[in-house]
Phi, psi and omega in degrees: 000320182294314177301321181288328174296318180297316180296320178290327181289327179265015181306325180295323184285328179286321184292312187257335190089163182294317184292313179298322177299312180296325178290316179299316183286337184266343185268125172253117182228131179284346179082190182259161176304312176249123184299140178279166179299328178295318178292326181294314178298319180296322178291322177295322178295320179293327175291319176293323171306313183294316178297315182293324176304313181293313176301316181295318178297318177295313175300326177295314180295316176297316179302317181291321171300313185290324182291324183279321188243008183300328182292342186270348184294318181263348189257012182282133178295149180266000000 
């Protein structure tokens, strides 16, 4: 779970590379009056990046808790 969380969290870096991510973040572009298919796809990918980052952070935290305390689940005294 933790590894899946890390992979989802760094999805933009995997998709664009570090240089591409920095380039996308530093360019301010107003776009066209009617969005081109390339702009529409870029916007969809940015939305997916945001969603995957949130899901990834959630999985990362849950995975770390299970990793740290998973041995206690079956071993608690009654």
